C-alpha positions as CSV (number, residue, x, y, z in Angstrom):
1,X,-80.9,-12.8,145.2
2,X,-81.4,-14.1,148.6
3,X,-81.2,-11.7,151.5
4,X,-78.2,-13.6,153.0
5,X,-76.3,-13.2,149.6
6,X,-77.2,-9.5,149.7
7,X,-76.2,-9.1,153.2
8,X,-72.8,-10.9,152.7
9,X,-72.0,-8.3,149.7
10,X,-73.4,-5.2,151.7
11,X,-71.1,-6.2,154.5
12,X,-68.1,-6.9,152.5
13,X,-68.7,-3.4,150.7
14,X,-69.5,-1.6,154.0
15,X,-66.1,-2.8,155.5
16,X,-64.2,-1.9,152.5
17,X,-65.5,1.5,152.0
18,X,-65.8,2.7,155.8
19,X,-62.2,4.0,155.9
20,X,-62.8,6.1,152.8
21,X,-65.5,7.9,154.8
22,X,-63.4,8.2,158.0
23,X,-65.3,5.4,159.7
24,X,-63.9,2.6,161.7
25,X,-66.1,-0.4,162.2
26,X,-66.2,-2.3,165.4
27,X,-63.8,-5.2,165.7
28,X,-66.5,-7.5,166.9
29,X,-68.5,-6.9,163.5
30,X,-65.5,-6.9,160.9
31,X,-66.2,-10.6,160.2
32,X,-69.8,-11.2,159.0
33,X,-71.6,-13.6,161.2
34,X,-75.2,-14.6,160.2
35,X,-75.8,-15.9,163.6
36,X,-75.1,-12.7,165.5
37,X,-77.4,-10.1,166.3
38,X,-75.8,-7.6,163.8
39,X,-75.8,-10.2,161.1
40,X,-79.4,-11.3,161.7
41,X,-80.4,-7.5,161.7
42,X,-78.5,-7.0,158.5
43,X,-80.2,-10.1,156.8
44,X,-83.7,-8.8,158.0
45,X,-82.9,-5.4,156.5
46,X,-81.9,-6.9,153.3
47,X,-84.9,-9.2,152.9
48,X,-87.1,-6.2,153.5
49,X,-85.2,-4.2,150.9
50,X,-85.5,-7.0,148.5
51,X,-89.3,-7.1,149.1
52,X,-89.5,-3.4,148.4
53,X,-87.7,-3.7,145.0
54,X,-90.2,-6.2,143.9
55,X,-92.9,-4.3,145.3
56,X,-92.1,-0.9,144.0
57,X,-90.7,-1.8,140.6
58,X,-93.3,-0.1,138.2
59,X,-94.0,-1.7,134.8
60,X,-92.0,0.1,132.3
61,X,-89.4,1.4,134.7
62,X,-85.7,0.5,134.0
63,X,-84.9,1.1,137.6
64,X,-85.8,-1.1,140.7
65,X,-86.7,1.9,142.7
66,X,-88.8,4.3,140.5
67,X,-90.5,6.0,143.4
68,X,-88.9,9.2,145.0
69,X,-87.1,8.6,148.1
70,X,-88.7,10.2,151.3
71,X,-85.1,11.8,152.0
72,X,-82.2,12.7,149.8
73,X,-78.6,11.7,150.9
74,X,-77.8,15.4,151.4
75,X,-80.7,15.9,153.9
76,X,-79.9,12.8,155.5
77,X,-76.1,14.0,156.1
78,X,-77.4,17.4,157.4
79,X,-79.6,15.8,160.2
80,X,-76.8,13.5,161.2
């Protein structure tokens, strides 16, 4: 998968799920624009994550992220 494709899928899911979490996204970023600063950032983040998936994948592991996360979702919520 390419970073642009992942960014498109991520953006679509983010926009679709945001209201479920009581979050309203900005009007100027509702449509994905890969030329915008927001779009370029999202593509860069997705590119980095794809690189990490390839790097962190341990032989014999069935999940792409076998390493323990440095922070859990619960901890991230408490810090926000």
